[in-house]
VMD Tcl script that draws the C-alpha trace (Angstrom):
set ca {
  {0.00 0.00 0.00}
  {1.21 3.43 -0.93}
  {2.04 5.84 1.92}
  {0.01 9.13 1.81}
  {2.09 12.19 1.04}
  {1.66 15.92 1.72}
  {-0.19 16.42 -1.59}
  {-2.78 13.86 -0.54}
  {-3.36 15.60 2.81}
  {-3.50 19.03 1.14}
  {-6.19 17.77 -1.22}
  {-8.26 16.34 1.66}
  {-7.87 19.56 3.64}
  {-9.01 21.68 0.66}
  {-12.00 19.38 0.12}
  {-13.00 19.60 3.80}
  {-12.65 23.37 3.70}
  {-14.86 23.59 0.62}
  {-17.63 21.51 2.18}
  {-17.52 23.34 5.51}
  {-17.69 26.74 3.76}
  {-20.69 25.58 1.76}
  {-22.40 24.25 4.89}
  {-21.82 27.45 6.89}
  {-22.90 29.60 3.93}
  {-26.29 27.93 4.04}
  {-26.98 29.42 7.48}
  {-26.47 33.03 6.43}
  {-29.71 34.93 6.14}
  {-30.08 37.49 3.35}
  {-29.86 41.13 4.43}
  {-33.20 41.79 2.74}
  {-35.11 38.49 2.81}
  {-37.87 37.81 0.30}
  {-41.40 38.25 1.62}
  {-44.94 37.88 0.32}
  {-48.18 39.54 1.37}
  {-51.41 37.91 0.22}
  {-55.07 38.48 0.83}
  {-58.47 39.02 -0.69}
  {-60.06 42.42 -1.24}
  {-63.60 42.59 -2.66}
  {-63.25 39.13 -4.24}
  {-59.84 39.79 -5.83}
  {-56.81 37.78 -4.72}
  {-53.86 40.12 -4.18}
  {-50.22 39.00 -3.98}
  {-47.31 41.35 -3.29}
  {-43.77 39.94 -3.58}
  {-40.90 42.05 -2.26}
  {-37.56 41.98 -0.48}
  {-37.73 43.29 3.09}
  {-34.77 45.46 4.16}
  {-34.22 46.46 7.77}
  {-33.92 49.92 9.30}
  {-30.68 49.04 11.14}
  {-30.53 52.42 12.91}
  {-30.85 54.42 9.69}
  {-33.27 57.23 8.85}
  {-35.39 55.81 6.04}
  {-37.86 58.34 4.63}
  {-36.24 61.38 3.07}
  {-32.73 59.97 3.61}
  {-32.04 56.34 2.62}
  {-35.19 56.53 0.47}
  {-35.19 60.10 -0.90}
  {-38.39 62.07 -1.24}
  {-39.71 62.88 -4.72}
  {-37.70 60.15 -6.51}
  {-38.91 56.81 -7.88}
  {-38.13 53.97 -5.46}
  {-38.49 50.24 -6.24}
  {-40.60 49.82 -3.07}
  {-38.31 47.19 -1.54}
  {-34.78 45.90 -1.85}
  {-33.10 44.01 -4.68}
  {-35.48 43.61 -7.67}
  {-38.61 45.73 -8.02}
  {-41.61 44.73 -5.92}
  {-44.42 42.98 -7.80}
  {-48.17 43.38 -7.32}
  {-50.59 40.81 -8.73}
  {-54.38 40.70 -8.87}
  {-56.49 37.93 -10.37}
  {-59.44 40.28 -11.05}
  {-59.89 43.79 -12.36}
  {-59.84 46.22 -9.42}
  {-59.95 49.93 -8.73}
  {-57.06 51.38 -6.75}
  {-57.95 54.77 -5.28}
  {-60.74 54.91 -7.88}
  {-58.51 54.13 -10.90}
  {-58.95 50.94 -12.96}
  {-56.21 48.31 -12.71}
  {-56.83 45.26 -14.93}
  {-56.12 41.76 -13.62}
  {-52.43 40.98 -14.04}
  {-48.94 41.22 -12.60}
  {-47.17 44.55 -12.29}
  {-43.99 46.03 -10.90}
  {-44.75 48.40 -8.04}
  {-42.87 51.62 -7.40}
  {-43.36 54.54 -5.03}
  {-42.45 58.20 -5.20}
  {-42.41 58.98 -1.46}
  {-43.15 62.42 -0.14}
  {-43.49 63.95 3.31}
  {-47.22 64.73 2.88}
  {-48.29 62.31 0.14}
  {-46.78 59.54 -1.93}
  {-47.43 58.26 -5.45}
  {-48.01 54.52 -5.88}
  {-47.08 53.35 -9.39}
  {-48.23 50.15 -11.11}
  {-45.96 49.48 -14.10}
  {-46.67 46.96 -16.87}
  {-43.17 45.42 -16.79}
  {-43.32 43.09 -13.77}
  {-39.78 41.69 -13.69}
  {-37.36 44.57 -13.24}
  {-34.02 44.67 -11.47}
  {-34.96 47.89 -9.69}
  {-35.40 51.61 -10.20}
  {-32.52 51.85 -12.69}
  {-34.59 50.17 -15.43}
  {-37.87 51.90 -14.56}
  {-39.66 53.30 -17.64}
  {-42.44 55.77 -16.86}
  {-44.01 55.21 -20.29}
  {-44.91 51.67 -19.12}
  {-46.98 52.90 -16.15}
  {-50.53 51.54 -16.11}
  {-51.79 53.76 -13.28}
  {-50.43 56.17 -10.68}
  {-52.38 56.98 -7.53}
  {-51.68 59.47 -4.77}
  {-52.06 58.41 -1.14}
  {-51.42 60.28 2.12}
  {-48.02 59.69 3.74}
  {-48.70 58.80 7.33}
  {-46.61 58.53 10.48}
  {-47.11 55.73 12.96}
  {-46.18 55.50 16.62}
  {-44.93 51.94 16.15}
  {-41.45 51.29 14.75}
  {-41.44 48.76 11.90}
  {-37.84 47.42 11.73}
  {-38.41 45.55 8.46}
  {-40.28 46.78 5.42}
  {-43.69 45.12 5.45}
  {-46.64 45.00 3.08}
  {-50.04 43.88 4.30}
  {-53.22 43.20 2.36}
  {-56.08 44.53 4.52}
  {-59.88 44.39 4.16}
  {-60.14 47.50 1.99}
  {-56.73 47.66 0.28}
  {-53.06 47.28 1.11}
  {-50.48 49.00 3.28}
  {-46.75 49.50 3.21}
  {-45.01 50.19 6.54}
  {-41.38 50.82 7.37}
  {-39.65 52.71 10.17}
  {-42.35 55.14 11.34}
  {-43.90 55.61 7.88}
  {-47.03 54.15 6.36}
  {-48.91 54.41 3.08}
  {-52.25 52.84 2.31}
  {-54.12 52.41 -0.97}
  {-57.83 51.61 -1.04}
  {-59.08 48.92 -3.42}
  {-62.60 48.53 -4.74}
}
mol new
graphics top color blue
foreach p $ca { graphics top sphere $p radius 0.5 }
foreach p [lrange $ca 0 end-1] q [lrange $ca 1 end] { graphics top cylinder $p $q radius 0.2 }
display resetview
């Protein structure tokens, strides 16, 4: 039988290192984990898919997310909004389908944008000419800190909450 040499041990060590790195890498959680909000509003099934960044001690509205500029409404790729039935958002018609969702945040009011190109890498590829509807909603402050960006489908529409900010669109 052949005696193992240093090359043999080096190979085994490298292999063990590779497997242990892969195993430990599996435990890392993404900085902005994927999230989904679902619910039914007036008979329409609503699904919102987004990545949920954390506040991490930062000032969000007007700083990390500037006012009066298009924001992808989440982290990573643009947020998507899907409805299986035609609906009205703030009184404007939105046909059944899947859309990218953007926001132009403001201190008093924000603009919610439903864009016809659902799969977008983020705000850098946003094309205003592809907007289906834009609606204006009041920008609200809450007394409860929301560490992670969260969307929620509620009885009469949907909400976005993050830090101490909140926006809500009504759906008919």
